[in-house]
N, CA, C, O and the ligand as a Tripos MOL2 file, in Angstrom:
@<TRIPOS>MOLECULE
protein
  301   299    76     0     0
PROTEIN
NO_CHARGES

@<TRIPOS>ATOM
      1 N           0.8410   -1.1860    0.0000 N.3       1 MET1
      2 CA          0.0090   -0.0060   -0.0050 C.3       1 MET1
      3 C           0.8790    1.2250    0.0070 C.2       1 MET1
      4 O           1.6030    1.4770    0.9700 O.2       1 MET1
      5 N           0.8090    1.9860   -1.0550 N.am      2 ALA2
      6 CA          1.6150    3.1800   -1.1570 C.3       2 ALA2
      7 C           1.0180    4.2960   -0.2470 C.2       2 ALA2
      8 O          -0.1970    4.4820   -0.1930 O.2       2 ALA2
      9 N           1.8670    4.9890    0.4270 N.am      3 THR3
     10 CA          1.3920    6.0370    1.2830 C.3       3 THR3
     11 C           1.4450    7.3990    0.5630 C.2       3 THR3
     12 O           2.3220    7.6670   -0.2590 O.2       3 THR3
     13 N           0.4910    8.2160    0.9060 N.am      4 GLN4
     14 CA          0.4630    9.5870    0.4040 C.3       4 GLN4
     15 C           0.6470   10.5660    1.5770 C.2       4 GLN4
     16 O           0.3800   11.7610    1.4480 O.2       4 GLN4
     17 N           1.0930   10.0570    2.6840 N.am      5 LEU5
     18 CA          1.2790   10.9340    3.8210 C.3       5 LEU5
     19 C           2.3560   11.9880    3.5270 C.2       5 LEU5
     20 O           3.3120   11.7110    2.8020 O.2       5 LEU5
     21 N           2.2040   13.1830    4.0840 N.am      6 PRO6
     22 CA          3.2550   14.2110    3.8770 C.3       6 PRO6
     23 C           4.5980   13.7790    4.4660 C.2       6 PRO6
     24 O           4.6470   12.9890    5.4090 O.2       6 PRO6
     25 N           5.6650   14.2960    3.9110 N.am      7 ASP7
     26 CA          6.9840   13.9020    4.2970 C.3       7 ASP7
     27 C           7.2900   13.8810    5.7760 C.2       7 ASP7
     28 O           7.9300   12.9330    6.2310 O.2       7 ASP7
     29 N           6.8740   14.8670    6.5630 N.am      8 PRO8
     30 CA          7.2590   14.8780    7.9840 C.3       8 PRO8
     31 C           6.7080   13.6910    8.7630 C.2       8 PRO8
     32 O           7.2210   13.3830    9.8390 O.2       8 PRO8
     33 N           5.6720   13.0070    8.2510 N.am      9 VAL9
     34 CA          5.2190   11.8200    8.9000 C.3       9 VAL9
     35 C           5.2980   10.5660    8.0010 C.2       9 VAL9
     36 O           5.2890    9.4400    8.4980 O.2       9 VAL9
     37 N           5.3750   10.7760    6.6870 N.am     10 GLY10
     38 CA          5.2660    9.6180    5.7740 C.3      10 GLY10
     39 C           6.5650    9.2850    5.0040 C.2      10 GLY10
     40 O           6.5840    8.3650    4.1870 O.2      10 GLY10
     41 N           7.6070   10.0150    5.2640 N.am     11 ALA11
     42 CA          8.8400    9.7530    4.4520 C.3      11 ALA11
     43 C           9.4190    8.3790    4.7880 C.2      11 ALA11
     44 O          10.0050    7.7400    3.9150 O.2      11 ALA11
     45 N           9.2720    7.9060    6.0310 N.am     12 GLY12
     46 CA          9.7180    6.5710    6.3920 C.3      12 GLY12
     47 C          11.2110    6.4500    6.6080 C.2      12 GLY12
     48 O          11.7000    5.3370    6.8060 O.2      12 GLY12
     49 N          11.9540    7.5310    6.5810 N.am     13 VAL13
     50 CA         13.3890    7.4580    6.7900 C.3      13 VAL13
     51 C          13.7080    7.3370    8.2850 C.2      13 VAL13
     52 O          14.5850    6.5700    8.6830 O.2      13 VAL13
     53 N          12.9930    8.0920    9.0920 N.am     14 TYR14
     54 CA         13.1940    8.0520   10.5430 C.3      14 TYR14
     55 C          11.8520    7.8180   11.2590 C.2      14 TYR14
     56 O          10.7790    8.1510   10.7550 O.2      14 TYR14
     57 N          11.9680    7.2380   12.4410 N.am     15 ASP15
     58 CA         10.7590    6.9790   13.2330 C.3      15 ASP15
     59 C          10.2240    8.3020   13.7870 C.2      15 ASP15
     60 O          10.9660    9.0770   14.3900 O.2      15 ASP15
     61 N           8.9630    8.5420   13.5810 N.am     16 VAL16
     62 CA          8.4020    9.8370   14.0040 C.3      16 VAL16
     63 C           8.2670    9.9660   15.5280 C.2      16 VAL16
     64 O           8.0380   11.0640   16.0340 O.2      16 VAL16
     65 N           8.4060    8.8550   16.2610 N.am     17 TYR17
     66 CA          8.2960    8.8950   17.7280 C.3      17 TYR17
     67 C           9.6690    8.8640   18.4050 C.2      17 TYR17
     68 O           9.8270    9.3990   19.5020 O.2      17 TYR17
     69 N          10.6600    8.2440   17.7630 N.am     18 THR18
     70 CA         11.9630    8.1220   18.4120 C.3      18 THR18
     71 C          13.0430    8.8540   17.6840 C.2      18 THR18
     72 O          14.0600    9.1850   18.2950 O.2      18 THR18
     73 N          12.8820    9.1330   16.3880 N.am     19 GLY19
     74 CA         13.9280    9.7510   15.6210 C.3      19 GLY19
     75 C          14.9820    8.7700   15.1200 C.2      19 GLY19
     76 O          15.9600    9.1680   14.4890 O.2      19 GLY19
     77 N          14.7740    7.4700   15.4060 N.am     20 ALA20
     78 CA         15.7290    6.4470   14.9500 C.3      20 ALA20
     79 C          15.4760    6.0430   13.4930 C.2      20 ALA20
     80 O          14.3460    6.1340   13.0140 O.2      20 ALA20
     81 N          16.5140    5.6020   12.7950 N.am     21 PRO21
     82 CA         16.3200    5.2020   11.3860 C.3      21 PRO21
     83 C          15.2410    4.1560   11.2720 C.2      21 PRO21
     84 O          15.1710    3.2460   12.0980 O.2      21 PRO21
     85 N          14.3910    4.2680   10.2590 N.am     22 ARG22
     86 CA         13.2160    3.4370   10.1950 C.3      22 ARG22
     87 C          13.2260    2.4960    8.9960 C.2      22 ARG22
     88 O          12.4970    1.5040    8.9830 O.2      22 ARG22
     89 N          14.0370    2.7930    7.9970 N.am     23 GLY23
     90 CA         14.1520    1.8770    6.8640 C.3      23 GLY23
     91 C          12.9400    1.7540    6.0120 C.2      23 GLY23
     92 O          12.6480    0.6660    5.5150 O.2      23 GLY23
     93 N          12.2130    2.8350    5.8200 N.am     24 GLY24
     94 CA         11.0830    2.8250    4.9060 C.3      24 GLY24
     95 C           9.7560    2.4950    5.5260 C.2      24 GLY24
     96 O           8.7190    2.5950    4.8690 O.2      24 GLY24
     97 N           9.7670    2.1000    6.7910 N.am     25 GLU25
     98 CA          8.5050    1.7570    7.4330 C.3      25 GLU25
     99 C           7.7430    3.0120    7.8510 C.2      25 GLU25
    100 O           8.3000    3.8930    8.5060 O.2      25 GLU25
    101 N           6.5070    3.0850    7.4820 N.am     26 VAL26
    102 CA          5.6920    4.2630    7.7550 C.3      26 VAL26
    103 C           4.6000    3.9200    8.7520 C.2      26 VAL26
    104 O           3.9440    2.8850    8.6330 O.2      26 VAL26
    105 N           4.4040    4.7940    9.7400 N.am     27 PRO27
    106 CA          3.3450    4.5670   10.7280 C.3      27 PRO27
    107 C           1.9730    4.6220   10.0920 C.2      27 PRO27
    108 O           1.7720    5.3490    9.1200 O.2      27 PRO27
    109 N           1.0400    3.8790   10.6140 N.am     28 ALA28
    110 CA         -0.3210    3.9390   10.1030 C.3      28 ALA28
    111 C          -0.9690    5.2590   10.4710 C.2      28 ALA28
    112 O          -0.7320    5.8120   11.5450 O.2      28 ALA28
    113 N          -1.7670    5.7360    9.5860 N.am     29 ALA29
    114 CA         -2.4990    6.9840    9.8780 C.3      29 ALA29
    115 C          -3.3290    6.8920   11.1290 C.2      29 ALA29
    116 O          -3.4640    7.8680   11.8670 O.2      29 ALA29
    117 N          -3.8880    5.7170   11.3750 N.am     30 ALA30
    118 CA         -4.6830    5.5080   12.5660 C.3      30 ALA30
    119 C          -3.8470    5.7110   13.8410 C.2      30 ALA30
    120 O          -4.3120    6.3010   14.8160 O.2      30 ALA30
    121 N          -2.6050    5.2100   13.8100 N.am     31 ALA31
    122 CA         -1.7170    5.3700   14.9860 C.3      31 ALA31
    123 C          -1.3930    6.8610   15.1580 C.2      31 ALA31
    124 O          -1.3570    7.3690   16.2790 O.2      31 ALA31
    125 N          -1.1630    7.5390   14.0630 N.am     32 LEU32
    126 CA         -0.8200    8.9390   14.1380 C.3      32 LEU32
    127 C          -2.0030    9.7600   14.6860 C.2      32 LEU32
    128 O          -1.8190   10.8150   15.2920 O.2      32 LEU32
    129 N          -3.1850    9.2560   14.4600 N.am     33 GLY33
    130 CA         -4.3730    9.9400   14.9740 C.3      33 GLY33
    131 C          -4.4120    9.8750   16.4850 C.2      33 GLY33
    132 O          -4.9940   10.7500   17.1270 O.2      33 GLY33
    133 N          -3.8030    8.8540   17.0630 N.am     34 LEU34
    134 CA         -3.8520    8.6710   18.5160 C.3      34 LEU34
    135 C          -2.6620    9.3770   19.2080 C.2      34 LEU34
    136 O          -2.7890    9.8970   20.3160 O.2      34 LEU34
    137 N          -1.5480    9.3760   18.5430 N.am     35 GLU35
    138 CA         -0.3640    9.9340   19.2020 C.3      35 GLU35
    139 C           0.4140   10.8170   18.1880 C.2      35 GLU35
    140 O           0.8480   10.3160   17.1500 O.2      35 GLU35
    141 N           0.5830   12.0710   18.4700 N.am     36 PRO36
    142 CA          1.2500   12.9810   17.5430 C.3      36 PRO36
    143 C           2.7160   12.5850   17.3530 C.2      36 PRO36
    144 O           3.3590   12.1030   18.2850 O.2      36 PRO36
    145 N           3.2410   12.7920   16.1330 N.am     37 PRO37
    146 CA          4.6560   12.5380   15.9000 C.3      37 PRO37
    147 C           5.5380   13.5370   16.6240 C.2      37 PRO37
    148 O           5.0840   14.6310   16.9610 O.2      37 PRO37
    149 N           6.8050   13.1770   16.8720 N.am     38 ARG38
    150 CA          7.7220   14.0600   17.5740 C.3      38 ARG38
    151 C           8.8950   14.4450   16.6680 C.2      38 ARG38
    152 O           9.4680   15.5260   16.8020 O.2      38 ARG38
    153 N           9.2400   13.5490   15.7500 N.am     39 PHE39
    154 CA         10.3890   13.7810   14.8910 C.3      39 PHE39
    155 C           9.9770   13.7240   13.4430 C.2      39 PHE39
    156 O           9.0750   12.9700   13.0780 O.2      39 PHE39
    157 N          10.6350   14.5220   12.6060 N.am     40 CYS40
    158 CA         10.3330   14.5110   11.1720 C.3      40 CYS40
    159 C          10.8150   13.1980   10.5500 C.2      40 CYS40
    160 O          11.9670   12.8000   10.7240 O.2      40 CYS40
    161 N           9.9300   12.5460    9.8360 N.am     41 ALA41
    162 CA         10.2610   11.2740    9.2120 C.3      41 ALA41
    163 C          11.2550   11.4090    8.0740 C.2      41 ALA41
    164 O          11.8240   10.4090    7.6330 O.2      41 ALA41
    165 N          11.4740   12.6030    7.5960 N.am     42 ARG42
    166 CA         12.4030   12.8350    6.4910 C.3      42 ARG42
    167 C          13.8140   13.1840    6.9940 C.2      42 ARG42
    168 O          14.8080   12.7230    6.4330 O.2      42 ARG42
    169 N          13.8920   13.9960    8.0470 N.am     43 CYS43
    170 CA         15.2170   14.4820    8.4600 C.3      43 CYS43
    171 C          15.5180   14.3040    9.9350 C.2      43 CYS43
    172 O          16.6010   14.6680   10.3950 O.2      43 CYS43
    173 N          14.5680   13.7450   10.6870 N.am     44 ALA44
    174 CA         14.7310   13.4590   12.1260 C.3      44 ALA44
    175 C          14.9100   14.6790   12.9950 C.2      44 ALA44
    176 O          15.3150   14.5610   14.1520 O.2      44 ALA44
    177 N          14.6090   15.8830   12.4470 N.am     45 ARG45
    178 CA         14.5930   17.0330   13.3090 C.3      45 ARG45
    179 C          13.4350   16.8810   14.3010 C.2      45 ARG45
    180 O          12.3860   16.3240   13.9790 O.2      45 ARG45
    181 N          13.6550   17.3850   15.4970 N.am     46 ARG46
    182 CA         12.5240   17.4150   16.4440 C.3      46 ARG46
    183 C          11.5300   18.4590   15.9980 C.2      46 ARG46
    184 O          11.8840   19.6170   15.7710 O.2      46 ARG46
    185 N          10.2840   18.0440   15.8730 N.am     47 MET47
    186 CA          9.2640   18.9670   15.3880 C.3      47 MET47
    187 C           8.5690   19.7150   16.5060 C.2      47 MET47
    188 O           8.4850   19.2480   17.6420 O.2      47 MET47
    189 N           8.0700   20.8980   16.1490 N.am     48 VAL48
    190 CA          7.2220   21.6350   17.0960 C.3      48 VAL48
    191 C           5.8290   21.0080   17.0180 C.2      48 VAL48
    192 O           5.2440   20.9340   15.9380 O.2      48 VAL48
    193 N           5.3100   20.5680   18.1290 N.am     49 VAL49
    194 CA          4.0240   19.8760   18.1250 C.3      49 VAL49
    195 C           3.0290   20.6280   19.0160 C.2      49 VAL49
    196 O           3.3140   21.0210   20.1470 O.2      49 VAL49
    197 N           1.8640   20.7940   18.4360 N.am     50 GLN50
    198 CA          0.7360   21.4070   19.2080 C.3      50 GLN50
    199 C          -0.4190   20.4500   19.2500 C.2      50 GLN50
    200 O          -0.9280   20.0550   18.2020 O.2      50 GLN50
    201 N          -0.8480   20.0670   20.4220 N.am     51 VAL51
    202 CA         -1.9770   19.1720   20.5580 C.3      51 VAL51
    203 C          -3.2190   19.9390   20.8660 C.2      51 VAL51
    204 O          -3.2300   20.8040   21.7410 O.2      51 VAL51
    205 N          -4.2820   19.6210   20.1420 N.am     52 ARG52
    206 CA         -5.5830   20.2500   20.3490 C.3      52 ARG52
    207 C          -6.5670   19.1750   20.8240 C.2      52 ARG52
    208 O          -6.2780   17.9800   20.7520 O.2      52 ARG52
    209 N          -7.7250   19.6130   21.3070 N.am     53 PRO53
    210 CA         -8.7520   18.6200   21.7210 C.3      53 PRO53
    211 C          -9.1620   17.7170   20.5470 C.2      53 PRO53
    212 O          -9.5540   16.5700   20.7570 O.2      53 PRO53
    213 N          -9.0750   18.2140   19.3590 N.am     54 ASP54
    214 CA         -9.5690   17.4450   18.1850 C.3      54 ASP54
    215 C          -8.4070   16.9310   17.3280 C.2      54 ASP54
    216 O          -8.6310   16.4550   16.2150 O.2      54 ASP54
    217 N          -7.2050   17.0190   17.8170 N.am     55 GLY55
    218 CA         -6.0720   16.4980   16.9760 C.3      55 GLY55
    219 C          -4.7640   17.2170   17.3310 C.2      55 GLY55
    220 O          -4.5230   17.5760   18.4840 O.2      55 GLY55
    221 N          -3.9350   17.4120   16.3100 N.am     56 TRP56
    222 CA         -2.6390   18.0370   16.5280 C.3      56 TRP56
    223 C          -2.0720   18.5590   15.2380 C.2      56 TRP56
    224 O          -2.5420   18.1980   14.1590 O.2      56 TRP56
    225 N          -1.0980   19.3790   15.3290 N.am     57 TRP57
    226 CA         -0.2180   19.6240   14.1800 C.3      57 TRP57
    227 C           1.2290   19.5300   14.6190 C.2      57 TRP57
    228 O           1.5590   19.7600   15.7830 O.2      57 TRP57
    229 N           2.0740   19.1930   13.6840 N.am     58 ALA58
    230 CA          3.5160   19.0590   13.9670 C.3      58 ALA58
    231 C           4.2670   19.7080   12.8310 C.2      58 ALA58
    232 O           3.9650   19.5090   11.6550 O.2      58 ALA58
    233 N           5.2760   20.5060   13.2270 N.am     59 GLN59
    234 CA          5.9560   21.2700   12.1730 C.3      59 GLN59
    235 C           7.4670   21.0290   12.2160 C.2      59 GLN59
    236 O           8.1220   21.1960   13.2450 O.2      59 GLN59
    237 N           7.9840   20.6320   11.0640 N.am     60 CYS60
    238 CA          9.4330   20.5630   10.8750 C.3      60 CYS60
    239 C           9.9210   21.8770   10.2700 C.2      60 CYS60
    240 O           9.3060   22.4150    9.3490 O.2      60 CYS60
    241 N          11.0040   22.3720   10.7860 N.am     61 SER61
    242 CA         11.4860   23.6650   10.3210 C.3      61 SER61
    243 C          11.9110   23.6470    8.8410 C.2      61 SER61
    244 O          12.0010   24.6870    8.1880 O.2      61 SER61
    245 N          12.1640   22.4480    8.3460 N.am     62 ARG62
    246 CA         12.5340   22.3510    6.9410 C.3      62 ARG62
    247 C          11.4420   21.8030    6.0510 C.2      62 ARG62
    248 O          11.3410   22.1900    4.8870 O.2      62 ARG62
    249 N          10.6270   20.9150    6.5730 N.am     63 HIS63
    250 CA          9.6840   20.1990    5.6960 C.3      63 HIS63
    251 C           8.2380   20.5810    5.8950 C.2      63 HIS63
    252 O           7.3490   20.0070    5.2670 O.2      63 HIS63
    253 N           7.9900   21.5550    6.7710 N.am     64 GLY64
    254 CA          6.6380   22.0930    6.8850 C.3      64 GLY64
    255 C           5.7800   21.4160    7.9260 C.2      64 GLY64
    256 O           6.2250   20.5470    8.6760 O.2      64 GLY64
    257 N           4.5280   21.8470    7.9440 N.am     65 ARG65
    258 CA          3.5940   21.4270    8.9840 C.3      65 ARG65
    259 C           2.6620   20.3500    8.4620 C.2      65 ARG65
    260 O           2.2240   20.3620    7.3110 O.2      65 ARG65
    261 N           2.3780   19.4180    9.3640 N.am     66 VAL66
    262 CA          1.3690   18.4030    9.0880 C.3      66 VAL66
    263 C           0.2510   18.5210   10.1400 C.2      66 VAL66
    264 O           0.5180   18.6640   11.3330 O.2      66 VAL66
    265 N          -0.9400   18.4620    9.6960 N.am     67 ASP67
    266 CA         -2.0880   18.5710   10.6050 C.3      67 ASP67
    267 C          -2.7970   17.2170   10.6190 C.2      67 ASP67
    268 O          -2.9510   16.5800    9.5770 O.2      67 ASP67
    269 N          -3.2330   16.7780   11.8200 N.am     68 SER68
    270 CA         -3.8730   15.4880   11.9140 C.3      68 SER68
    271 C          -5.1490   15.4170   11.1060 C.2      68 SER68
    272 O          -5.5430   14.3380   10.6630 O.2      68 SER68
    273 N          -5.7930   16.5350   10.9080 N.am     69 THR69
    274 CA         -7.0280   16.5490   10.1110 C.3      69 THR69
    275 C          -6.7080   16.1980    8.6530 C.2      69 THR69
    276 O          -7.5550   15.6450    7.9510 O.2      69 THR69
    277 N          -5.5030   16.5130    8.2010 N.am     70 ASP70
    278 CA         -5.1270   16.1540    6.8330 C.3      70 ASP70
    279 C          -4.9840   14.6190    6.7090 C.2      70 ASP70
    280 O          -5.2890   14.0510    5.6600 O.2      70 ASP70
    281 N          -4.5210   13.9620    7.7770 N.am     71 LEU71
    282 CA         -4.3060   12.5320    7.7660 C.3      71 LEU71
    283 C          -5.6090   11.7950    7.7670 C.2      71 LEU71
    284 O          -5.7490   10.7530    7.1270 O.2      71 LEU71
    285 N          -6.5880   12.3460    8.5020 N.am     72 GLU72
    286 CA         -7.8720   11.6700    8.6090 C.3      72 GLU72
    287 C          -8.5970   11.5050    7.2600 C.2      72 GLU72
    288 O          -9.3890   10.5870    7.0480 O.2      72 GLU72
    289 N          -8.2820   12.4380    6.3790 N.am     73 ASP73
    290 CA         -8.8960   12.3320    5.0370 C.3      73 ASP73
    291 C          -8.4080   11.1190    4.2840 C.2      73 ASP73
    292 O          -9.0330   10.6950    3.3120 O.2      73 ASP73
    293 N          -7.2810   10.5470    4.7270 N.am     74 ARG74
    294 CA         -6.6470    9.4460    3.9930 C.3      74 ARG74
    295 C          -6.9470    8.1150    4.5480 C.2      74 ARG74
    296 O          -6.5150    7.1080    3.9870 O.2      74 ARG74
    297 N          -7.6790    8.0470    5.6440 N.am     75 ARG75
    298 CA         -8.0300    6.7510    6.2450 C.3      75 ARG75
    299 C          -8.9800    5.9630    5.3550 C.2      75 ARG75
    300 O          -9.3770    4.8520    5.7060 O.2      75 ARG75
    301 ZN         12.0920   17.5340    8.1970 Zn       76 ZN76
@<TRIPOS>BOND
     1     1     2 1
     2     2     3 1
     3     3     4 2
     4     3     5 am
     5     5     6 1
     6     6     7 1
     7     7     8 2
     8     7     9 am
     9     9    10 1
    10    10    11 1
    11    11    12 2
    12    11    13 am
    13    13    14 1
    14    14    15 1
    15    15    16 2
    16    15    17 am
    17    17    18 1
    18    18    19 1
    19    19    20 2
    20    19    21 am
    21    21    22 1
    22    22    23 1
    23    23    24 2
    24    23    25 am
    25    25    26 1
    26    26    27 1
    27    27    28 2
    28    27    29 am
    29    29    30 1
    30    30    31 1
    31    31    32 2
    32    31    33 am
    33    33    34 1
    34    34    35 1
    35    35    36 2
    36    35    37 am
    37    37    38 1
    38    38    39 1
    39    39    40 2
    40    39    41 am
    41    41    42 1
    42    42    43 1
    43    43    44 2
    44    43    45 am
    45    45    46 1
    46    46    47 1
    47    47    48 2
    48    47    49 am
    49    49    50 1
    50    50    51 1
    51    51    52 2
    52    51    53 am
    53    53    54 1
    54    54    55 1
    55    55    56 2
    56    55    57 am
    57    57    58 1
    58    58    59 1
    59    59    60 2
    60    59    61 am
    61    61    62 1
    62    62    63 1
    63    63    64 2
    64    63    65 am
    65    65    66 1
    66    66    67 1
    67    67    68 2
    68    67    69 am
    69    69    70 1
    70    70    71 1
    71    71    72 2
    72    71    73 am
    73    73    74 1
    74    74    75 1
    75    75    76 2
    76    75    77 am
    77    77    78 1
    78    78    79 1
    79    79    80 2
    80    79    81 am
    81    81    82 1
    82    82    83 1
    83    83    84 2
    84    83    85 am
    85    85    86 1
    86    86    87 1
    87    87    88 2
    88    87    89 am
    89    89    90 1
    90    90    91 1
    91    91    92 2
    92    91    93 am
    93    93    94 1
    94    94    95 1
    95    95    96 2
    96    95    97 am
    97    97    98 1
    98    98    99 1
    99    99   100 2
   100    99   101 am
   101   101   102 1
   102   102   103 1
   103   103   104 2
   104   103   105 am
   105   105   106 1
   106   106   107 1
   107   107   108 2
   108   107   109 am
   109   109   110 1
   110   110   111 1
   111   111   112 2
   112   111   113 am
   113   113   114 1
   114   114   115 1
   115   115   116 2
   116   115   117 am
   117   117   118 1
   118   118   119 1
   119   119   120 2
   120   119   121 am
   121   121   122 1
   122   122   123 1
   123   123   124 2
   124   123   125 am
   125   125   126 1
   126   126   127 1
   127   127   128 2
   128   127   129 am
   129   129   130 1
   130   130   131 1
   131   131   132 2
   132   131   133 am
   133   133   134 1
   134   134   135 1
   135   135   136 2
   136   135   137 am
   137   137   138 1
   138   138   139 1
   139   139   140 2
   140   139   141 am
   141   141   142 1
   142   142   143 1
   143   143   144 2
   144   143   145 am
   145   145   146 1
   146   146   147 1
   147   147   148 2
   148   147   149 am
   149   149   150 1
   150   150   151 1
   151   151   152 2
   152   151   153 am
   153   153   154 1
   154   154   155 1
   155   155   156 2
   156   155   157 am
   157   157   158 1
   158   158   159 1
   159   159   160 2
   160   159   161 am
   161   161   162 1
   162   162   163 1
   163   163   164 2
   164   163   165 am
   165   165   166 1
   166   166   167 1
   167   167   168 2
   168   167   169 am
   169   169   170 1
   170   170   171 1
   171   171   172 2
   172   171   173 am
   173   173   174 1
   174   174   175 1
   175   175   176 2
   176   175   177 am
   177   177   178 1
   178   178   179 1
   179   179   180 2
   180   179   181 am
   181   181   182 1
   182   182   183 1
   183   183   184 2
   184   183   185 am
   185   185   186 1
   186   186   187 1
   187   187   188 2
   188   187   189 am
   189   189   190 1
   190   190   191 1
   191   191   192 2
   192   191   193 am
   193   193   194 1
   194   194   195 1
   195   195   196 2
   196   195   197 am
   197   197   198 1
   198   198   199 1
   199   199   200 2
   200   199   201 am
   201   201   202 1
   202   202   203 1
   203   203   204 2
   204   203   205 am
   205   205   206 1
   206   206   207 1
   207   207   208 2
   208   207   209 am
   209   209   210 1
   210   210   211 1
   211   211   212 2
   212   211   213 am
   213   213   214 1
   214   214   215 1
   215   215   216 2
   216   215   217 am
   217   217   218 1
   218   218   219 1
   219   219   220 2
   220   219   221 am
   221   221   222 1
   222   222   223 1
   223   223   224 2
   224   223   225 am
   225   225   226 1
   226   226   227 1
   227   227   228 2
   228   227   229 am
   229   229   230 1
   230   230   231 1
   231   231   232 2
   232   231   233 am
   233   233   234 1
   234   234   235 1
   235   235   236 2
   236   235   237 am
   237   237   238 1
   238   238   239 1
   239   239   240 2
   240   239   241 am
   241   241   242 1
   242   242   243 1
   243   243   244 2
   244   243   245 am
   245   245   246 1
   246   246   247 1
   247   247   248 2
   248   247   249 am
   249   249   250 1
   250   250   251 1
   251   251   252 2
   252   251   253 am
   253   253   254 1
   254   254   255 1
   255   255   256 2
   256   255   257 am
   257   257   258 1
   258   258   259 1
   259   259   260 2
   260   259   261 am
   261   261   262 1
   262   262   263 1
   263   263   264 2
   264   263   265 am
   265   265   266 1
   266   266   267 1
   267   267   268 2
   268   267   269 am
   269   269   270 1
   270   270   271 1
   271   271   272 2
   272   271   273 am
   273   273   274 1
   274   274   275 1
   275   275   276 2
   276   275   277 am
   277   277   278 1
   278   278   279 1
   279   279   280 2
   280   279   281 am
   281   281   282 1
   282   282   283 1
   283   283   284 2
   284   283   285 am
   285   285   286 1
   286   286   287 1
   287   287   288 2
   288   287   289 am
   289   289   290 1
   290   290   291 1
   291   291   292 2
   292   291   293 am
   293   293   294 1
   294   294   295 1
   295   295   296 2
   296   295   297 am
   297   297   298 1
   298   298   299 1
   299   299   300 2
@<TRIPOS>SUBSTRUCTURE
     1 MET1         2 RESIDUE 1 A MET
     2 ALA2         6 RESIDUE 1 A ALA
     3 THR3        10 RESIDUE 1 A THR
     4 GLN4        14 RESIDUE 1 A GLN
     5 LEU5        18 RESIDUE 1 A LEU
     6 PRO6        22 RESIDUE 1 A PRO
     7 ASP7        26 RESIDUE 1 A ASP
     8 PRO8        30 RESIDUE 1 A PRO
     9 VAL9        34 RESIDUE 1 A VAL
    10 GLY10       38 RESIDUE 1 A GLY
    11 ALA11       42 RESIDUE 1 A ALA
    12 GLY12       46 RESIDUE 1 A GLY
    13 VAL13       50 RESIDUE 1 A VAL
    14 TYR14       54 RESIDUE 1 A TYR
    15 ASP15       58 RESIDUE 1 A ASP
    16 VAL16       62 RESIDUE 1 A VAL
    17 TYR17       66 RESIDUE 1 A TYR
    18 THR18       70 RESIDUE 1 A THR
    19 GLY19       74 RESIDUE 1 A GLY
    20 ALA20       78 RESIDUE 1 A ALA
    21 PRO21       82 RESIDUE 1 A PRO
    22 ARG22       86 RESIDUE 1 A ARG
    23 GLY23       90 RESIDUE 1 A GLY
    24 GLY24       94 RESIDUE 1 A GLY
    25 GLU25       98 RESIDUE 1 A GLU
    26 VAL26      102 RESIDUE 1 A VAL
    27 PRO27      106 RESIDUE 1 A PRO
    28 ALA28      110 RESIDUE 1 A ALA
    29 ALA29      114 RESIDUE 1 A ALA
    30 ALA30      118 RESIDUE 1 A ALA
    31 ALA31      122 RESIDUE 1 A ALA
    32 LEU32      126 RESIDUE 1 A LEU
    33 GLY33      130 RESIDUE 1 A GLY
    34 LEU34      134 RESIDUE 1 A LEU
    35 GLU35      138 RESIDUE 1 A GLU
    36 PRO36      142 RESIDUE 1 A PRO
    37 PRO37      146 RESIDUE 1 A PRO
    38 ARG38      150 RESIDUE 1 A ARG
    39 PHE39      154 RESIDUE 1 A PHE
    40 CYS40      158 RESIDUE 1 A CYS
    41 ALA41      162 RESIDUE 1 A ALA
    42 ARG42      166 RESIDUE 1 A ARG
    43 CYS43      170 RESIDUE 1 A CYS
    44 ALA44      174 RESIDUE 1 A ALA
    45 ARG45      178 RESIDUE 1 A ARG
    46 ARG46      182 RESIDUE 1 A ARG
    47 MET47      186 RESIDUE 1 A MET
    48 VAL48      190 RESIDUE 1 A VAL
    49 VAL49      194 RESIDUE 1 A VAL
    50 GLN50      198 RESIDUE 1 A GLN
    51 VAL51      202 RESIDUE 1 A VAL
    52 ARG52      206 RESIDUE 1 A ARG
    53 PRO53      210 RESIDUE 1 A PRO
    54 ASP54      214 RESIDUE 1 A ASP
    55 GLY55      218 RESIDUE 1 A GLY
    56 TRP56      222 RESIDUE 1 A TRP
    57 TRP57      226 RESIDUE 1 A TRP
    58 ALA58      230 RESIDUE 1 A ALA
    59 GLN59      234 RESIDUE 1 A GLN
    60 CYS60      238 RESIDUE 1 A CYS
    61 SER61      242 RESIDUE 1 A SER
    62 ARG62      246 RESIDUE 1 A ARG
    63 HIS63      250 RESIDUE 1 A HIS
    64 GLY64      254 RESIDUE 1 A GLY
    65 ARG65      258 RESIDUE 1 A ARG
    66 VAL66      262 RESIDUE 1 A VAL
    67 ASP67      266 RESIDUE 1 A ASP
    68 SER68      270 RESIDUE 1 A SER
    69 THR69      274 RESIDUE 1 A THR
    70 ASP70      278 RESIDUE 1 A ASP
    71 LEU71      282 RESIDUE 1 A LEU
    72 GLU72      286 RESIDUE 1 A GLU
    73 ASP73      290 RESIDUE 1 A ASP
    74 ARG74      294 RESIDUE 1 A ARG
    75 ARG75      298 RESIDUE 1 A ARG
    76 ZN76       301 GROUP 0 **** ****
């Protein structure tokens, strides 16, 4: 299943929760809906994360912002 997730969560290079190399594995959108990412999946930078009652957004200084509402459209 090809992912269309934005790079900061869907690049698969680094784990969005630990920042460790991930080897192409991408977290499921459903999992991201429950727990916001902390690291950019493309460059492993620590992202700025804002949690809201209805979701979250996470922003990499280089790769931009991802909003959880954008991910829900892809479930
Ligand atoms: Zn990045």
